[in-house]
C-alpha positions as CSV (number, residue, x, y, z in Angstrom):
1,X,29.7,-17.6,-16.0
2,X,32.0,-15.1,-16.0
3,X,30.4,-11.7,-16.0
4,X,32.1,-9.3,-18.0
5,X,33.2,-6.1,-16.2
6,X,32.2,-7.9,-12.3
7,X,35.8,-6.6,-11.0
8,X,35.4,-3.2,-12.5
9,X,31.9,-3.1,-11.5
10,X,32.7,-4.6,-8.0
11,X,35.7,-1.8,-7.5
12,X,32.4,1.4,-8.5
13,X,30.2,-0.1,-5.8
14,X,33.0,-0.8,-3.0
15,X,34.3,2.9,-4.2
16,X,30.2,4.3,-4.2
17,X,28.3,2.7,-1.2
18,X,27.6,5.1,0.7
19,X,25.7,7.1,-2.8
20,X,24.2,2.9,-3.8
21,X,23.3,2.9,-0.1
22,X,21.2,5.8,-0.7
23,X,19.8,5.8,-4.3
24,X,18.5,2.1,-2.5
25,X,16.7,4.0,-0.2
26,X,15.3,6.5,-1.8
27,X,14.3,3.6,-4.5
28,X,12.2,2.2,-1.4
29,X,8.4,2.7,-1.1
30,X,7.7,2.8,2.2
31,X,4.4,1.3,4.0
32,X,4.5,2.4,7.6
33,X,3.8,5.9,6.6
34,X,0.0,7.0,8.9
35,X,-1.8,9.4,6.2
36,X,-4.7,11.4,7.2
37,X,-6.0,11.5,3.1
38,X,-8.4,8.8,1.9
39,X,-8.3,7.0,-1.3
40,X,-10.7,9.5,-2.8
41,X,-8.8,12.3,-1.5
42,X,-5.9,10.7,-3.3
43,X,-7.4,10.0,-6.9
44,X,-6.4,11.7,-9.7
45,X,-8.5,13.9,-11.2
46,X,-6.7,15.2,-14.3
47,X,-4.2,17.6,-15.6
48,X,-4.4,21.4,-14.4
49,X,-4.9,22.4,-18.4
50,X,-3.1,26.0,-18.4
51,X,-0.2,24.7,-16.6
52,X,0.4,22.2,-18.4
53,X,0.0,23.8,-21.4
54,X,2.4,26.4,-20.4
55,X,5.0,23.4,-19.7
56,X,4.7,21.8,-22.9
57,X,4.8,24.9,-24.9
58,X,7.8,25.8,-22.7
59,X,9.6,22.4,-23.1
60,X,8.6,22.8,-26.9
61,X,5.8,18.8,-26.4
62,X,2.0,20.9,-27.3
63,X,1.7,17.5,-28.8
64,X,1.6,15.4,-25.5
65,X,-1.8,17.7,-25.1
66,X,-3.3,15.5,-27.8
67,X,-2.9,12.7,-25.7
68,X,-4.2,14.1,-21.5
69,X,-7.1,11.6,-21.2
70,X,-8.7,14.0,-18.3
71,X,-8.1,17.6,-17.3
72,X,-9.2,18.9,-14.0
73,X,-11.0,22.1,-14.8
């Protein structure tokens, strides 16, 4: 089965191979990193209300605040 644009895609990948490999590495989850934190230390405890409110006001989407399930404060 022929793929439309395959030749162009192959050319792009060949021309940008180094970048493609970098993005692949950046998107790969690592499991061999030692962690000093416990699972409980890493548990999400809610959003910082003041910081999130300021961000939402800055980007003009304060409706998002009503969808927040948990607050840290």
